[in-house]
C-alpha positions in Angstrom: 0.0 0.0 0.0 1.4 3.4 -0.9 2.2 5.7 2.0 1.0 8.7 0.0 -2.7 8.8 -1.1 -3.7 10.6 -4.2 -6.7 12.9 -3.4 -9.4 14.3 -5.6 -8.0 17.8 -5.1 -6.0 19.8 -7.5 -4.8 23.3 -6.9 -4.6 25.6 -10.0 -1.6 27.9 -10.1 -3.1 31.4 -10.3 0.1 33.4 -9.4 3.8 32.8 -9.2 6.4 35.1 -7.6 10.1 35.3 -6.6 11.6 37.2 -3.7 15.0 38.2 -4.8 17.8 37.3 -2.3 19.8 40.3 -3.3 17.1 42.8 -2.2 16.5 43.6 1.4 12.8 43.1 1.2 10.3 40.3 1.4 8.4 41.5 -1.6 8.0 39.0 -4.5 8.1 39.9 -8.2 5.4 38.2 -10.3 6.5 35.7 -12.9 4.7 33.3 -15.3 7.0 30.3 -15.0 9.3 28.9 -12.3 12.1 26.5 -12.9 12.7 24.6 -9.6 15.8 22.6 -8.6 16.6 20.6 -5.5 17.8 24.0 -4.1 14.4 25.6 -4.7 14.2 28.7 -6.9 17.6 30.1 -8.1 18.4 33.6 -6.7 15.3 33.5 -4.4 15.3 34.7 -0.8 14.9 31.1 0.6 17.0 29.3 -2.0 19.3 26.5 -0.9 19.4 22.9 0.3 20.5 24.1 3.7 19.8 27.2 5.8 20.7 28.6 9.2 18.0 27.8 11.8 15.7 30.6 12.9 13.1 31.3 15.5 10.8 28.7 14.0 13.0 25.9 15.4 14.5 27.6 18.4 13.3 24.8 20.7 15.6 22.4 18.8 18.7 24.4 17.8 20.6 27.5 18.6 19.8 30.3 16.1 22.1 30.0 13.1 22.7 26.2 13.3 22.9 24.8 9.8 19.8 22.6 9.0 18.0 21.2 6.0 16.0 23.9 4.1 12.4 22.8 4.2 11.1 26.3 3.6 12.3 27.0 0.1 8.9 28.1 -1.0 5.8 29.8 0.4 2.4 28.6 -0.9 -0.9 30.2 -0.2 -4.4 29.5 -1.5 -6.3 32.2 -3.4 -9.3 31.6 -1.3 -7.4 32.2 2.0 -5.7 35.2 0.5 -9.1 36.7 -0.3 -10.3 36.1 3.2 -7.2 37.7 4.7 -7.8 40.8 2.5 -11.5 41.0 3.5 -10.6 40.8 7.2 -8.1 43.6 6.7 -10.7 45.8 5.0 -8.9 45.6 1.7 -10.5 44.8 -1.7 -7.5 42.5 -2.4 -4.1 41.6 -1.1 -1.3 41.7 -3.6 0.7 38.4 -3.1 3.9 40.3 -3.8 3.5 42.1 -0.4 3.4 38.8 1.5 6.5 37.3 -0.1 4.5 34.5 -1.6 6.0 32.2 -4.3 2.9 30.2 -5.4 -0.9 31.0 -5.1 -3.2 28.0 -5.7 -6.9 27.9 -6.1 -9.2 24.9 -5.4 -7.8 23.1 -2.3 -10.1 23.8 0.7 -8.5 24.6 4.1 -5.2 24.7 2.3 -3.1 26.0 5.3 -4.0 22.9 7.2 -3.2 20.1 4.7 -1.1 17.5 6.6 2.6 18.1 6.8 4.5 15.9 4.4 1.8 16.1 1.8 2.9 16.5 -1.8 1.8 18.8 -4.7 2.7 17.4 -8.1 2.7 19.4 -11.3 2.1 18.1 -14.9 5.9 18.5 -15.5 6.5 16.1 -12.6 7.8 18.8 -10.3 6.9 17.7 -6.8 6.7 20.0 -3.7 6.7 18.5 -0.2 4.8 20.6 2.3 6.7 21.2 5.6 4.1 22.9 7.8 1.9 25.9 8.3 3.6 29.2 7.6 2.8 31.3 10.7 2.0 35.0 10.2 5.0 37.4 10.9 5.7 41.1 10.9 7.6 41.2 7.6 4.5 41.1 5.3 2.8 43.4 7.7 5.5 46.0 7.1 5.3 45.7 3.3 1.4 46.0 3.4 1.7 49.0 5.7 4.0 50.7 3.2 1.5 50.2 0.3 -1.7 50.5 2.3 -1.2 52.7 5.3 -3.3 51.7 8.3 -3.8 48.1 7.2 -0.4 46.4 7.9 -1.1 45.9 11.6 -4.2 43.9 10.8 -2.3 41.3 8.8 -1.1 39.2 11.8 -4.7 38.6 13.1 -6.2 38.2 9.6 -3.6 35.7 8.4 -3.7 33.5 11.5 -4.5 30.0 10.4 -4.6 31.2 6.7 -1.0 32.0 5.8 -0.5 28.9 3.7 2.5 26.5 4.0 6.2 26.3 3.5 7.5 23.7 1.2 10.6 22.3 -0.4 11.4 20.7 -3.8 11.4 16.9 -3.7 11.5 16.6 -7.5 12.8 19.4 -9.8 10.7 20.7 -12.7 8.8 23.6 -14.1 5.7 25.3 -12.9 3.5 27.6 -15.0 0.5 29.7 -14.3 -2.6 27.5 -15.1 -0.8 24.3 -14.0 -2.9 22.0 -11.9 -1.1 20.5 -8.9 -2.4 17.3 -7.6 -2.5 16.9 -3.8 -1.2 13.7 -2.2 -1.6 13.2 1.5 0.1 10.8 4.0 -2.0 7.6 4.3 -2.0 7.5 8.1 -4.5 8.4 10.8 -4.3 11.7 12.6 -2.0 11.7 15.7 -3.9 10.9 18.8 -1.7 10.4 21.9 
């Protein structure tokens, strides 16, 4: 029996973006295609097979300890992005401001798909979901710069809706309009 179960859900790529590592900003630049390697996206802010540990894993490691990079990409659902914008009293929230790499439409409750799920594109490119991407102050600052008076609302509005971090399990190409099939671990929920 396979340990990953193919689901009925596909997420359509509605937006792609790249946060440039050379720029001191979280903002993404929109693009129409994305060539992904084992290192993630070349030249991107979170590129690399390894990274220094940060506050997300401070209970495990001293900050700066070299670890595997499981947050090469940030993926959000279009539906959750719309809800965040609505809760911030904005007509829409530009994905560039939140440092997003991929926006998908069509997978319900996307932020809470199980860790270790896979998203596979028609090219064969496969992304492994690490875990929920918790809200932080960096997108709030970018939003505030573009929409004064709204940045502070991001943390509350994005709670439980900020999408996931992911890493490239199999390299390949992504394009706007691609449909990524969701595979989830074939195991029961943890119940200690």
